[in-house]
C-alpha positions in Angstrom: 130.4 77.8 -97.7 128.5 78.8 -94.5 125.3 77.3 -95.9 127.1 74.1 -96.7 128.5 73.9 -93.2 125.1 74.5 -91.6 123.5 71.9 -93.9 126.3 69.4 -93.0 125.6 70.0 -89.3 121.9 69.4 -89.8 122.5 66.2 -91.8 124.9 65.0 -89.2 122.3 65.6 -86.4 119.7 63.7 -88.4 122.0 60.8 -89.0 122.6 60.5 -85.3 118.9 59.9 -84.8 118.5 57.6 -87.8 121.5 55.5 -86.8 120.2 55.1 -83.3 123.3 56.7 -81.6 121.3 59.2 -79.5 121.2 58.1 -75.9 118.6 59.2 -73.4 119.2 57.9 -69.9 116.3 57.2 -67.5 113.7 58.6 -69.8 110.2 58.6 -68.3 111.0 58.8 -64.6 108.0 59.3 -62.3 107.7 61.2 -59.0 105.0 59.9 -56.6 103.5 62.1 -55.5 104.5 65.0 -57.7 103.7 67.6 -55.0 102.9 67.9 -51.4 101.1 70.4 -49.1 102.1 70.2 -45.5 101.0 72.4 -42.5 103.8 73.1 -40.0 103.5 75.2 -36.9 106.3 77.7 -36.2 109.1 76.2 -34.1 108.2 72.6 -35.2 109.2 70.2 -38.0 107.5 67.5 -40.1 108.9 64.9 -42.4 107.3 63.9 -45.8 108.5 61.7 -48.6 108.2 61.0 -52.2 109.3 58.2 -54.5 111.4 58.4 -57.7 110.3 55.6 -59.9 112.1 54.3 -63.0 109.7 52.3 -65.3 110.6 48.8 -66.4 112.5 48.5 -69.7 113.4 45.7 -72.1 116.9 47.2 -72.3 118.4 47.9 -68.9 118.9 51.6 -68.3 121.0 52.8 -65.4 122.0 56.3 -64.3 122.9 58.5 -61.3 120.4 61.1 -60.2 121.2 64.4 -58.5 118.7 66.3 -56.3 118.8 70.0 -55.7 116.6 72.8 -54.4 115.0 75.6 -56.4 112.5 78.4 -56.0 109.7 78.9 -58.5 106.9 81.2 -59.4 104.0 81.5 -61.8 103.5 84.8 -63.5 100.2 86.4 -64.5 100.1 84.7 -67.9 100.6 81.3 -66.4 104.3 80.8 -67.2 106.4 78.8 -64.7 109.8 80.3 -63.8 112.6 79.0 -61.6 114.9 81.0 -59.4 117.9 80.2 -57.1 116.9 78.5 -53.9 116.0 80.8 -50.9 116.0 83.8 -53.2 112.3 84.6 -52.7 110.8 86.1 -49.5 108.2 83.3 -49.5 110.8 80.5 -50.1 110.8 77.4 -47.9 114.1 76.2 -49.3 116.1 77.2 -46.3 114.0 75.1 -44.0 114.5 71.8 -45.9 116.8 68.9 -45.4 116.4 65.9 -47.7 118.1 62.5 -48.1 119.5 61.1 -50.3 120.9 64.0 -52.3 122.1 61.6 -55.0 121.6 57.9 -55.9 121.9 55.3 -58.6 118.8 53.9 -60.2 118.0 51.3 -62.8 115.0 50.2 -64.8 112.1 49.0 -62.6 113.6 50.4 -59.4 112.1 52.8 -56.8 113.9 55.2 -54.5 112.3 56.9 -51.5 113.4 60.4 -50.7 112.7 61.8 -47.2 112.2 65.6 -46.7 112.3 67.2 -43.3 110.8 70.7 -43.0 111.9 72.8 -40.0 110.0 76.0 -39.6 111.7 78.7 -37.4 109.7 79.9 -34.3 109.5 83.5 -35.5 107.9 82.6 -38.9 104.9 84.6 -39.8 101.7 82.9 -41.1 101.4 82.3 -44.8 102.1 79.9 -47.7 105.8 79.2 -48.4 107.0 77.1 -51.3 110.0 75.5 -53.0 110.8 72.5 -55.1 113.3 69.7 -55.4 114.9 69.1 -58.9 115.6 65.5 -59.8 117.9 65.2 -62.8 120.5 62.9 -64.1 124.2 63.4 -64.1 125.4 62.2 -67.5 128.1 59.6 -67.4 131.6 60.5 -68.6 131.5 59.7 -72.3 134.0 57.3 -73.7 134.5 58.9 -77.0 136.1 56.9 -79.7 137.4 58.2 -83.0 134.5 58.6 -85.4 131.8 58.3 -82.6 129.0 60.9 -82.3 127.1 60.9 -79.1 124.1 63.1 -78.1 123.0 63.0 -74.5 119.6 64.3 -73.3 119.0 65.2 -69.7 115.6 65.3 -68.2 114.7 67.3 -65.1 111.7 66.8 -62.9 110.4 69.0 -60.0 108.8 67.9 -56.8 106.7 70.8 -55.7 106.4 71.6 -51.9 104.0 74.0 -50.3 104.5 74.7 -46.6 101.4 76.2 -44.8 102.1 78.1 -41.7 98.7 78.7 -40.1 96.5 80.5 -40.0 96.0 80.9 -43.8 93.0 82.2 -45.8 91.6 81.6 -49.2 89.6 84.1 -51.2 89.2 83.8 -55.0 87.5 86.2 -57.4 86.6 85.8 -61.0 87.6 89.2 -62.3 86.9 89.0 -66.0 86.4 86.6 -69.0 86.8 87.5 -72.7 87.5 86.0 -76.1 90.7 87.2 -77.8 92.0 86.7 -81.3 95.6 86.4 -82.5 97.9 84.6 -84.9 97.3 81.3 -83.1 93.5 81.7 -83.3 90.8 82.4 -80.8 91.3 82.1 -77.0 89.2 82.3 -73.9 91.0 84.3 -71.2 89.7 84.0 -67.6 91.2 86.4 -65.2 91.2 85.3 -61.5 92.5 86.9 -58.4 93.5 85.4 -55.1 93.4 87.9 -52.2 94.0 85.2 -49.6 97.3 83.9 -48.1 96.8 80.3 -49.3 97.1 79.1 -52.9 93.9 78.0 -54.6 93.1 75.6 -57.5 89.9 76.8 -59.2 87.6 74.6 -61.3 86.2 76.2 -64.4 83.1 75.6 -66.5 82.6 77.6 -69.6 80.2 77.6 -72.5 79.7 79.7 -75.7 76.1 80.1 -77.0 75.1 81.4 -80.4 72.3 83.8 -81.2 69.8 80.9 -81.1 70.9 80.0 -77.5 72.5 76.8 -78.8 75.8 75.7 -77.1 78.6 75.7 -79.7 81.7 75.4 -77.4 82.1 74.2 -73.8 84.5 72.8 -71.2 83.4 71.2 -68.0 85.2 70.9 -64.6 88.6 72.0 -65.9 91.1 72.5 -63.1 92.9 75.8 -63.6 96.6 76.4 -62.9 97.2 77.2 -59.3 96.6 80.8 -58.3 99.2 81.8 -55.8 98.6 83.9 -52.7 97.9 87.6 -53.4 98.4 87.0 -57.2 96.4 87.3 -60.4 96.2 84.6 -63.1 95.0 84.9 -66.6 94.2 81.3 -67.5 93.9 80.8 -71.3 92.0 78.2 -73.2 92.6 77.8 -77.0 89.5 77.2 -79.1 90.2 74.3 -81.4 88.2 75.9 -84.2 87.4 79.5 -84.7 83.9 80.7 -84.3 81.9 81.6 -87.4 80.9 85.3 -87.7 77.9 86.2 -85.6 76.7 87.2 -82.1 77.5 85.0 -79.1 77.3 84.8 -75.3 80.2 83.6 -73.1 79.2 82.1 -69.7 82.0 81.2 -67.2 81.4 79.6 -63.8 84.2 79.2 -61.3 84.5 77.1 -58.2 87.4 78.4 -56.1 87.0 75.7 -53.5 87.3 78.3 -50.8 84.0 77.7 -49.1 82.3 80.6 -50.9 79.5 80.4 -53.6 80.2 79.7 -57.2 81.0 82.8 -59.3 79.6 83.4 -62.8 80.3 86.0 -65.5 78.4 86.4 -68.7 79.7 88.3 -71.7 77.9 89.1 -75.0 80.4 89.4 -77.9 80.4 89.5 -81.7 82.7 87.8 -84.2 83.0 90.1 -87.2 83.1 88.7 -90.8 86.9 89.1 -90.7 88.3 88.7 -87.2 91.3 90.9 -86.5 94.5 89.0 -86.1 95.6 90.9 -83.0 95.7 90.2 -79.3 92.9 92.7 -78.7 89.6 91.2 -77.3 86.6 90.8 -79.6 84.0 93.4 -78.8 82.2 92.4 -75.6 79.3 93.6 -73.6 78.5 92.8 -70.0 75.3 91.0 -69.4 73.9 90.6 -65.9 
């Protein structure tokens, strides 16, 4: 009986899609720009703005959007997490006033949101951050007997960095290695930011076989942001596993911090049967 009920639920869910009864309001909203970085001196304020854009649609789509503050963080593995506003010591949420906090929008319309940032006089230098969520308030459903409605809500985040000078940037390429796991082979680049300002490194990497022929590469790839005094292990999935043999990994990083490019070379070997674990393939430093 339990399996029959579960199957009936799945079929009912699929029928909702097939019959076109699923409703998604304001799908495809755009934020322009998606983030801002603003320098504000202690005891002063600045105002910035961003636009919420609803793309044109053959079928008119209308909805009401709600705006709210949130704190956020990126952990060492590159996962983005959200926290309550003003819950972090480096949060800028308590300094923000924005308007409007809610508005109606229709297909093809554009709404400007103004954000005023007021930094207290006693604020210490550093990088502070927060974000503004933009999400829809679903309309009150008018449910009729026999109706089945599914509502999807989409949430967007406008990222804000507040730079209280002076701030410093110092990036270091700590390590680079090839790992294997159930999802295949991955390149892991470990980077550290010892400065008080966030940095966005650009990475170039190549893998050469024993004949010094390039077999894999990626050029000028912008990494995830490396937050102040944080470490990031940026991962790149190899579309195809490497054949057994000896290789050399070469990684060059531009931290855009005014310092020279940094390069790491690693010799490694792929055994005939690569272990399906998260352990790195045997590597050897090469100067």
